[in-house]
C-alpha positions as CSV (number, residue, x, y, z in Angstrom):
1,M,3.2,-15.6,12.4
2,H,4.7,-18.7,13.8
3,V,5.8,-22.1,12.6
4,T,6.1,-25.2,14.9
5,R,9.0,-27.7,14.8
6,N,9.4,-30.7,17.1
7,N,6.2,-29.7,18.9
8,L,7.7,-26.4,20.0
9,T,6.5,-23.0,18.8
10,E,9.1,-20.8,17.4
11,P,9.2,-17.5,15.5
12,E,9.1,-18.1,11.8
13,A,12.6,-17.0,11.2
14,G,13.7,-20.1,13.2
15,A,12.5,-22.4,10.4
16,C,11.8,-20.3,7.3
17,S,13.8,-17.5,5.8
18,L,12.8,-13.9,6.4
19,G,12.3,-13.7,2.6
20,S,9.7,-16.5,2.9
21,Q,7.9,-14.5,5.5
22,R,7.8,-11.4,3.3
23,A,6.8,-13.5,0.3
24,L,3.7,-14.8,2.2
25,V,2.3,-11.5,3.4
26,Q,2.6,-8.9,0.6
27,N,2.7,-8.2,-3.1
28,N,1.4,-11.7,-3.9
29,K,-1.3,-13.2,-6.0
30,M,-3.2,-15.5,-3.7
31,L,-5.7,-18.2,-4.8
32,L,-8.3,-19.5,-2.4
33,V,-9.6,-22.9,-3.4
34,A,-12.7,-24.6,-2.0
35,A,-15.0,-27.5,-2.6
36,H,-18.0,-25.7,-1.2
37,P,-19.1,-22.2,-0.2
38,D,-18.1,-21.4,3.4
39,D,-15.0,-23.7,3.4
40,I,-12.7,-20.8,2.8
41,E,-14.3,-18.6,5.5
42,S,-14.2,-21.5,8.0
43,G,-10.5,-22.2,7.4
44,C,-8.8,-19.0,6.5
45,A,-11.1,-15.9,6.5
46,G,-9.1,-14.3,9.3
47,T,-5.9,-14.7,7.4
48,I,-7.5,-13.3,4.2
49,A,-8.8,-10.3,6.2
50,K,-5.3,-9.8,7.5
51,Y,-3.5,-9.8,4.2
52,S,-6.1,-8.7,1.6
53,G,-5.0,-5.1,1.5
54,R,-1.4,-6.1,0.5
55,N,-2.1,-8.9,-2.0
56,T,-4.3,-9.7,-5.0
57,L,-6.9,-12.4,-4.1
58,H,-9.0,-14.6,-6.3
59,S,-11.2,-17.5,-5.1
60,I,-12.8,-20.5,-6.7
61,V,-15.5,-22.9,-5.5
62,F,-16.4,-26.1,-7.3
63,A,-19.5,-27.6,-5.7
64,P,-22.0,-24.9,-4.4
65,C,-24.5,-27.6,-3.2
66,T,-27.4,-25.9,-5.0
67,E,-29.0,-29.3,-5.5
68,D,-30.5,-28.9,-2.1
69,P,-33.3,-26.3,-2.1
70,L,-32.3,-25.3,1.4
71,N,-29.1,-23.9,-0.1
72,A,-30.9,-21.5,-2.5
73,G,-29.0,-18.3,-2.7
74,V,-25.7,-19.8,-1.4
75,I,-23.7,-18.5,-4.4
76,Q,-24.8,-15.0,-3.7
77,E,-23.8,-15.5,0.0
78,F,-20.4,-16.7,-1.1
79,Q,-19.9,-13.6,-3.3
80,G,-21.0,-11.3,-0.5
81,S,-18.6,-13.0,1.9
82,M,-15.7,-12.7,-0.5
83,K,-16.5,-9.0,-1.0
84,I,-16.3,-8.4,2.7
85,L,-12.9,-10.1,2.8
86,G,-11.5,-8.1,-0.1
87,V,-11.3,-10.9,-2.6
88,E,-11.2,-9.2,-6.1
89,K,-12.6,-12.1,-8.2
90,T,-14.7,-15.1,-7.5
91,I,-15.2,-18.1,-9.8
92,E,-18.1,-20.5,-9.2
93,H,-18.5,-23.9,-10.8
94,D,-21.5,-26.2,-10.5
95,F,-20.1,-29.7,-10.0
96,P,-22.4,-32.0,-8.0
97,R,-21.4,-32.3,-4.3
98,Q,-20.0,-35.5,-2.7
99,V,-18.6,-36.8,-6.0
100,L,-15.9,-34.3,-6.8
101,E,-13.3,-37.2,-7.0
102,Q,-15.2,-38.5,-10.0
103,N,-14.6,-35.2,-11.7
104,S,-10.9,-34.8,-10.7
105,Q,-9.6,-34.6,-14.2
106,Q,-12.0,-31.7,-15.1
107,I,-11.1,-30.0,-11.9
108,R,-7.4,-30.3,-12.6
109,N,-7.9,-28.9,-16.1
110,I,-9.7,-25.9,-14.6
111,L,-7.0,-25.3,-12.1
112,Y,-4.3,-25.7,-14.7
113,D,-5.9,-23.1,-16.9
114,L,-6.2,-20.8,-13.9
115,K,-2.6,-21.4,-13.0
116,G,-1.7,-20.2,-16.5
117,K,-3.9,-17.1,-16.4
118,F,-3.5,-16.0,-12.8
119,D,-0.2,-17.7,-11.8
120,P,-0.7,-17.5,-8.0
121,D,2.2,-17.2,-5.6
122,V,0.2,-18.7,-2.7
123,V,-2.6,-21.2,-2.8
124,F,-4.9,-22.0,0.1
125,C,-6.7,-25.4,-0.2
126,P,-8.3,-28.0,2.1
127,S,-6.1,-30.6,3.8
128,L,-5.4,-34.1,2.5
129,N,-6.3,-35.3,6.0
130,D,-9.9,-33.9,5.8
131,M,-12.6,-36.5,6.4
132,H,-14.9,-35.0,3.7
133,Q,-14.3,-36.7,0.3
134,D,-14.9,-33.5,-1.7
135,H,-12.3,-31.6,0.4
136,R,-9.7,-34.4,-0.1
137,A,-10.5,-34.4,-3.9
138,I,-9.8,-30.6,-4.1
139,A,-6.7,-31.0,-2.0
140,N,-5.3,-33.7,-4.3
141,C,-6.0,-31.6,-7.4
142,C,-4.2,-28.6,-5.9
143,H,-1.2,-30.7,-4.9
144,T,-0.9,-31.9,-8.5
145,I,-1.4,-28.7,-10.3
146,F,0.6,-26.4,-8.0
147,R,3.4,-28.9,-7.1
148,D,6.1,-26.9,-8.8
149,S,5.0,-23.3,-8.7
150,A,3.4,-21.9,-5.6
151,T,3.4,-21.9,-1.8
152,L,0.7,-24.3,-0.8
153,L,-1.1,-24.0,2.5
154,A,-3.8,-26.4,3.7
155,Y,-6.5,-25.0,6.0
156,E,-8.8,-26.8,8.4
157,V,-12.6,-26.9,8.2
158,V,-14.8,-27.0,11.2
159,R,-16.3,-30.5,11.7
160,S,-14.5,-32.4,8.9
161,T,-10.8,-31.7,9.5
162,V,-10.0,-33.9,12.4
163,D,-6.6,-35.4,11.7
164,F,-4.8,-32.1,11.3
165,S,-1.2,-31.4,12.0
166,P,-0.6,-27.6,11.7
167,N,3.0,-26.2,11.5
168,L,2.0,-22.7,10.6
169,Y,0.0,-20.4,12.8
170,I,-1.1,-16.9,11.7
171,S,-2.1,-14.6,14.5
172,L,-5.3,-12.6,14.1
173,S,-6.2,-9.2,15.5
174,N,-9.6,-8.5,17.0
175,E,-10.6,-6.8,13.8
176,N,-9.5,-9.7,11.7
177,M,-11.6,-12.0,13.8
178,K,-14.6,-9.7,13.6
179,K,-14.3,-9.6,9.8
180,K,-14.1,-13.4,9.6
181,L,-17.3,-13.7,11.7
182,R,-19.0,-11.0,9.6
183,A,-18.1,-13.0,6.4
184,L,-19.5,-16.2,7.9
185,R,-22.7,-14.5,8.9
186,C,-23.4,-14.0,5.2
187,Y,-24.4,-17.6,5.0
188,K,-27.9,-17.5,6.3
189,T,-28.6,-20.7,4.4
190,Q,-26.2,-22.5,6.8
191,Y,-27.5,-21.2,10.1
192,R,-29.5,-24.4,10.5
193,R,-26.4,-26.5,10.9
194,S,-25.3,-27.4,14.4
195,Y,-21.7,-26.5,13.8
196,F,-22.3,-23.2,12.0
197,K,-22.2,-20.9,15.0
198,P,-20.0,-17.8,15.5
199,S,-19.1,-19.2,19.0
200,I,-17.7,-22.3,17.5
201,F,-15.5,-20.5,14.9
202,E,-14.3,-18.1,17.6
203,A,-13.5,-21.0,19.9
204,L,-11.3,-22.7,17.3
205,A,-9.5,-19.4,16.7
206,R,-9.0,-19.0,20.5
207,L,-7.7,-22.6,20.7
208,R,-5.2,-22.1,17.9
209,G,-4.2,-18.8,19.4
210,S,-3.6,-20.4,22.8
211,Q,-1.1,-22.8,21.1
212,V,1.1,-19.9,20.1
213,N,0.4,-17.5,23.0
214,V,-1.9,-15.0,21.1
215,K,-5.6,-14.3,21.5
216,F,-6.7,-15.6,18.0
217,A,-5.0,-17.5,15.3
218,E,-5.7,-19.7,12.3
219,A,-3.6,-22.8,11.7
220,F,-2.3,-24.4,8.5
221,E,-0.3,-27.3,7.2
222,I,2.6,-26.1,5.1
223,V,2.6,-28.4,2.0
224,R,5.3,-26.4,0.4
225,M,6.9,-22.9,0.9
226,V,8.3,-21.2,-2.1
227,D,10.2,-17.9,-1.8
228,K,10.4,-16.4,-5.3
């Protein structure tokens, strides 16, 4: 695991306490938040695979995009993918896609309720710099609800996260990468999309890995780091 500072890659201890490193990787409750099915897998499935055995993971998706008949079965694909990654509980809502911003108060209420019941230590969410309006809406809601309670890490999504400034890189083993791709392959409804190819997801992981001198990595923006 590395953080970057002043465009130089350093071991995490150079910028975060050793306690923060331990707090991120074990004995935590982690919440994975997504606008759509496959967002989580695109952005942080390798990291989930790496840490799932040492933490309790729950996931929530708000807009499964089932309005499109081509997405029939996508919720079951999401559940299957989460099972592969070791996520213990999944929550699926049915808000319409592309207009999540119009439902922001309802989404905040849902996250606030989940915060009280699950009380996550680490929250993974989309980036505020994502070009997709649904991803930005979810990011904004997470920033509001978890602003005073949890480590908040923003992941990147293939195709829509363009203006991304990562300062946390999590290295992935070959096995972590294989599990990420296996989870993504659950989404047979998405095979038709030009960007939904194992070679593209692997290429991004190789790119992020090359930036910190490892084979594979996933990158994040640290919104806040809390060491409890």
